[in-house]
C-alpha positions as CSV (number, residue, x, y, z in Angstrom):
1,M,79.3,87.4,70.1
2,W,79.2,90.3,72.5
3,Q,80.4,92.7,69.8
4,S,77.4,92.4,67.5
5,T,74.9,92.8,70.4
6,P,75.0,96.7,70.4
7,I,74.6,96.7,66.7
8,Y,71.7,94.4,66.8
9,E,70.1,96.4,69.6
10,R,70.3,99.7,67.6
11,V,69.2,98.6,64.2
12,P,65.5,99.6,64.7
13,L,66.6,103.0,65.8
14,V,68.7,103.4,62.7
15,W,65.9,102.5,60.4
16,V,63.6,105.0,62.2
17,L,66.2,107.8,61.9
18,L,66.8,107.0,58.3
19,G,63.0,107.1,57.7
20,L,62.8,110.5,59.5
21,L,65.6,111.7,57.4
22,F,63.9,110.7,54.2
23,N,60.7,112.2,55.4
24,A,62.5,115.6,56.2
25,S,64.2,115.5,52.8
26,G,60.9,115.0,51.0
27,L,59.3,118.0,52.9
28,F,62.5,120.0,52.3
29,L,62.3,119.5,48.6
30,G,58.7,120.4,48.5
31,F,55.7,118.8,46.8
32,E,56.3,120.5,43.5
33,F,59.4,118.2,43.1
34,T,58.3,115.0,41.6
35,L,60.7,112.7,43.7
36,S,59.6,114.2,47.0
37,F,56.6,111.6,47.1
38,V,59.2,108.8,46.6
39,Y,61.3,110.3,49.5
40,M,58.1,110.3,51.7
41,M,57.2,106.8,50.8
42,V,60.6,105.5,51.5
43,G,60.7,107.5,54.8
44,W,57.4,106.0,56.0
45,F,58.6,102.4,54.8
46,C,61.8,102.9,56.9
47,C,59.9,104.0,59.9
48,A,57.5,101.2,59.7
49,L,60.3,98.8,59.3
50,G,62.1,100.2,62.3
51,V,59.1,99.9,64.6
52,A,58.3,96.4,63.2
53,L,61.8,95.4,64.1
54,F,61.6,96.8,67.5
55,V,58.3,95.0,68.2
56,F,59.6,91.7,66.9
57,R,62.7,91.9,68.9
58,L,60.9,92.8,72.0
59,R,58.6,89.8,71.6
60,E,61.5,87.4,71.1
61,R,63.5,88.5,74.0
62,P,63.6,86.1,76.8
63,R,61.6,87.0,79.9
64,G,64.3,86.5,82.4
65,S,67.2,84.1,83.2
66,A,66.6,80.7,84.7
67,S,68.2,81.9,87.9
68,T,65.8,84.7,88.6
69,R,62.7,82.6,87.9
70,L,60.8,81.2,90.9
71,S,60.3,77.4,91.0
72,P,56.8,76.1,90.9
73,K,57.3,74.7,94.5
74,F,58.1,78.2,95.8
75,I,54.6,78.9,97.2
76,S,53.7,75.2,98.2
77,E,56.8,74.8,100.3
78,G,56.1,77.9,102.5
79,M,58.9,80.1,101.4
80,T,56.6,83.2,101.3
81,A,58.2,85.3,104.0
82,A,58.8,88.9,102.8
83,T,61.8,89.2,104.9
84,P,63.1,85.9,106.2
85,G,66.0,87.6,108.2
86,V,63.6,89.4,110.5
87,P,62.0,87.4,113.2
88,N,58.3,87.2,113.4
89,N,57.1,88.6,116.8
90,D,53.5,87.3,116.5
91,H,53.9,84.8,119.2
92,V,54.9,87.3,121.9
93,P,51.7,87.8,124.2
94,V,50.4,91.2,124.6
95,T,49.8,92.3,128.1
96,E,46.8,94.6,128.5
97,P,46.8,97.4,131.2
98,T,44.9,96.6,134.3
99,G,43.6,100.0,134.7
100,T,44.7,100.4,138.4
101,D,47.2,103.2,139.0
């Protein structure tokens, strides 16, 4: 489902932003207000949950598609030319100057 992917990708950011909002609310209310500590604890919990979700999602993401991975026989078959379209001119003999003008 391609429609749920943008939501899935942004969920950790939403949790972190919600945590920052709770932390800002707790600071705005001041420490004289009894519930400001609850606001701060909920804010830190939301921030930690957002970071944890981001890390878990990052670890579970596939490394790359099968079409972009190199086969195990890539090196052993001699396909290591950096630019296969450009001819290699190592076989051309180099003529040294004779020194007679």
